[in-house]
N, C-alpha and C positions, 0 to 999 in steps of 0.2 A: 433240145439244144437251142431252138429259137427263143424260148422263154428265158433260158439262162443268159444268152447273149443280150437279150433285151433288158434284163435286169441289170447286168453289168453296165450297159450303155447308159441307162437311167441314173444309176448310182454315180458313175463317173461324171456325166453331164451336170447333175445336180450338185456334186461336190465342187465343180468348177464355178457354177453359178453362185453357190453359197459363199465361196471364198471371195468372189468378185463383189457380191452385195455387202459383205462384211467390210471389205476394204473401202468401198465407195461410201457406205453410211458412216464408217469411222472417220474418213477424211472430212465429210460434210459436218459432222458433229464437232470434231476437233476445231475445224475452221470457224464454225459458228461460236463455239465457246471462246476461242481466242478473240474473235471480232467483238463479241459482247463485252469481254473484259477490257479490251482496248477502248471501246466507246465509253465504258463506265469511267475509266481513268481519265479520258479526255473531258467528259462532262464534269467530273470532280475537279479537274484543273480549272475549268471555266468558272465554276462556282467559287473556288478558293480565290481566284483572281478578282472576282467581283466583290467578295467579302473584304479582301485586303485593301482594294481601292474602290469603294462603293460609288464614288462620284465620277469614275472614269467610264466613258462610253465604250463598250466592247466593240471591236471591229466586226465588219461583215454585214451590218444592217442595211447599208446603202447600196450594196452591189446588187446587180440583177440576179434574180432567182432563176436557176435553170432546173431542168427535169431531174438531173442526177446530183444536183448540189445539195449539201446538208442544210438543215434549217439554221438560221442565224443564231449566234451564241445567246442573244437576249431571249429569243424564243425557247431555246433549249433550256436555259436556266429557269424560265417561268414554268416549264412543264415538269421539272424535276421534283422529286419528293425528298426533302432534306431539312436539316436544321443547322443552325450556326451558333457559335458562341465566341465572345471576345473576352480576353483576359484583362481585367481591370484591377491591377495590384493584388492578385490572388483571388479576387472575386470574379465570377464568370457571368457575363450578361448573355442570356439565352434568347434566341429568336426562333420560336416554334410556329411561325405563321405558315410555313410550307409543309407542315406535317401534323397529322391529327391523331396518329396512333401511339404517340409517345407522351408520357407525363413529364413534367419538369424535373421530378426527382430522377426518373430513369435517364433523361437526357443529361442531367448534371453528372450522374454516375459514369456515363460513357465518356464525357469530357475529361473527368478526372483520370479515368483509365488511360485515355490517349495521352494526357499530359505526363503521366508517370512512366510511359513506355519510352520516352526520349527518342521518338522517331517522327520524322516529318510526315509520314503517311503509313497507313496500315489498314487492318480490318478487324472489327470487333463484332461478332455475331453477323447480322444481316447488313451492317453498316461498314462502308469504306470511309475513311477519314483522311483529311489532309490539313496540315497546319501551315499557315503562311504568316508572314510578318509584314505589317503595314509600313510602307516607306515613309509615311507621314508622321506617325507617332510611335512607331516601333512596337506596337502592341500585337500580341499573337491573336490570330483569327482561326477558329476551328470550324471546319465544315464536315458534316456527317451526311453522306448520301445513302439513302435506303436502296439497296441493290436487290430487294426481293423480286421486283418486277423483271429485272434482267435475268435473275436465276430461273424464275418461272418460265421466261421466254426460252431459255436454253433447254430446260426440261421439256417444254412443250414441243420444241423442234425435235428433240431426241425421241420422245414418245411417238410423234407423228412419223418420223423417219423409220422407226422400228415397225410400226403398223404397216407403213407403205412397203417396207422390205418384206414382211411376211406375205402381204398381198401379192407382190411381184413374184416372190418365191413360189407361192401356191400356183399362180398363173403359169409360171415357167415349168413347174412340175407337170401340170396338165398338158402343156404344149409338148414337152419332151416325151411324155408317155404316148401321146397321140402320134408323134413322128418317129418314135424309136423303132417301131416295127419296120417301117419303110427304110430307115437308115441302116439297119443291120441285115435286111433281107438279102442283099447280094452276098454278104459274108456267110450268112447261114446257108444259103444255097451252095456256095463253094465248099463249105465244110461237109455238108450232107453228101455232096458228090464224092469228096475224098473218102468219107466213111464207107459209102457204097462201093467205091472202087476197092478199098482194102478188104471189105467183107467178101465181095465177089472173087477177088484175086485169091483170098485165103481158101475159099471153098474150091476154086478151080485147081489150085496147086495141090490140094490134098490128094486128088486122084492120081496124078503122075507120081507123087511121092510114094503112095501106097504101091503102085505098080513097080517102081524102081526097087523098093524094099522086097517085094514078093519075088521079083526076078533075081535079085541078089541072093536071097535065101535058096531059091531053086538052084542057082549055080553052085552054091556051097554044098547042097545035097549031092550034086552031080560030080563036082571036081574037088570038093573039100574047101575048108575055110583057109583064106590066105590074107596077107596084109592089105591087098587091094579091096577085097570084099569087106574087110573090117572098116576100112576107110569110107567106103560107100555107105555102109550102115550108120557110121558115126555122123557123116554129113547129112544124111537123111533125117537122123534123129535131131540134129541141130536145126535144120530147116523146119521140121515139124514143131519144135518148141518155139521158133521164131513166129510161125504163123499163129500159134495159139496166143502168144503175147500180143501180136498185132490185132487179132480179133477181140481180145480182152480190152485193149485200149480203145478200139472202135466202139465197143458196147458201153464203155464207161462214160462216154460223152452223151449217151441218151438220157433224156429227162427222167425216166422212171423205168426200172427193171424189177420185175417181181421174181426174186430168187427163192426157190424152195429151200426152206430151212428145217433143220432137225436137231435133236439133242446130240451133241458131239462130246465124247470124252477127250478133251484136249491133251490131257496127260499121256494117254495111250497113243494118240495120233502123233504127238511130237516125238515120242520115243520111237515109234515105227519109222517115221521119216528120218530120224537121226541114224538109225541102224542102216538105212539104205545108203548113207554117205560114208560109213565107216571105212569101207574098202578104198574108195577114191581118196579119202583123206589120208589113209595110211600110206598110199603111194607117194604122197608129198611129205610124209613124216609129220602129219598133223593129227592130233588127237582131240577128242571131245571131253569136255568137263561139264556134264549135265547136272542141273539142279531142278528136277522136275517132280514136284509133289504129286501124290496120287489123287485120282478122282476129281480133277478140276474139269468141270463141264461147262458148256455154254451152248446156246442155240444159235446155229449158224449154218452156212453152206459148206458141207464137208469137202467137196472137190476144190473149191476156192481156197479153203484153209490148207489143204495139202499142197497146192501150187504156191501159196504164199510162203509156207514153211520151207518148201524145197528151194524156192528162189533165194531166200535168205541164207540157208545153209550152204547152197551151192556157191553163192557169192562169198561167204566167209571162207570156205575151203580154197577157192580159187586164188584169193588175194591174201591168205594167211601166210605169214612168214614160215619157211620150212622149220620143222622141229618145234613148232609152237602149239599152243592149245586154243581151241575155240570154246568159249564159255557159253552155256545155254541156261537161261534162267526163266522159269515160268512162275507167275504169281497171280492169285485171284484177289481182287479188291472188291469193295462194296458193289460197284456198278460195272467194273471193267475187268477183263483178263489181260495181263501184260506179259508179253514175250520179249526178252532181251537176248540178243546174240552178239557176243563180243569177240573180236579177233585182233591179233597184232599183225602189223604190216611191215614190209621192208621200209616203206616211207609213206606217210600220210598223203592223200591227194592234195594237190595245191589249189583247192577250191573250197568254198563253203559247203558244209555237209549236205545242205538242202539241194545243191546242184547235182548230187549223185542220183537224184530221182528224176532229172530231166530226161526227156526222151532222146535216145541215141547218144547220150553223153558217155564218153569213155576217156579214161586217162591216156590210153594208147591212141594218140592222135593219128598214127599211121593206120589205125584200124586193122591191125594184123590179127591173126587167130591165136596169139600167144596164150590167152586165157579162155578162148572159145566162146566169148560173148558177143552180143550185138549192141549192148548198151540200152536195152529196153526192158530187161528183166525187173529191175527195181521200179521202173515206171509202171509196168504191168502189175507188180505187187501192190503199189500204192493205189492203183485204180481198183483192184479187187477189194482191198481193205476199205476203200471209200464206198464201194457198192454194198459192203457188209455193214456200213455205218461206223467204222472204226477209223483209226489214224495211224500213221507210221512216220517216224523221224529218225535222224541220225545225229551223232555227236562224236567229237574226238576227245580222247582221254590221253593225257600225257603227250608223248612225242611219237608214239607208234601204235596206238590202239584206236579202234573205231567201234562204236556200239550202235546197233540198230534196235529201235524200240517200237514194237507194234502193240497198239491197244485195241482190243476187240470188245 
């Protein structure tokens, strides 16, 4: 139990940490990408202004430099990697002094593409461009800024943030694993105490129940059977079933249980269990419609299989609509054996089918003894199937049918 709780704690904590890291790194990288794009556009605007008015001194050089102040526009322009071109009656005068990785032919091709796009700004490959018009002679000036370094800077931050995220995630995983045992220790102790109480109480109650049953049978031998003795035996039987289910649920929480297994003829076992419910079903006007192929076998715990089948059949008979049919279908697949039990109800439960397996869940909120259950039969069945390495589920069909599907 402690290991199971510890595992759940680690998974839950790391899921929260992972989500937090993803959100944090996402915000950082989105903000960095936006800022880089904004700075690139700002630099491109400075360069375009300088090309359109080459003799104009850009503002900002004379002011005092502060720690957080950006570099002056002139310095920013000198550090940029770009080329420019001026339109001279259809001929383009290129200035490639600020770039060395581009030939004149390649630069001219980029200028022509920008001119044909009929847009004042845009992006072609690794270059962002802006077209400005000189207020002096009305000529177009093209500026192409190489954004490779900006893109590499964004990718570098992204890569470093991912690596840092993995490192932090691994460190947090180590910390969570080291602290998880101490974190869940009080809960584990409380659960262990509850399990021990249920186990001890179950064993202690068995003795007085056996004595009550024995005394009732002795009174029947002496005075004959009557309605009071029948009621006593019926309630003793119910309490005995309750204690068995409680003990099963307590055992199901243990980390590992070695159950003795044997070769079981599931077809024969299911038929025998069905025969035991024919009389009680007939009293409610319910009949069985079995579809049980012969000689379906599996390796499992026979006693648990009997209790699982009995729980499902008992549940189907109790909640079946009078004068209806309970369908039983058994099939063997490549790796599993599947048991389906279907019954029609007066009205389907107003809850998700999975809630039917919750401990002590009952549609009868007043918890009367109308159907004779305590609300843990299906929980115990699921616990037993889990111990056998199988699964069980339920689903609604139509407006009045419910199907329980057990896979073993």
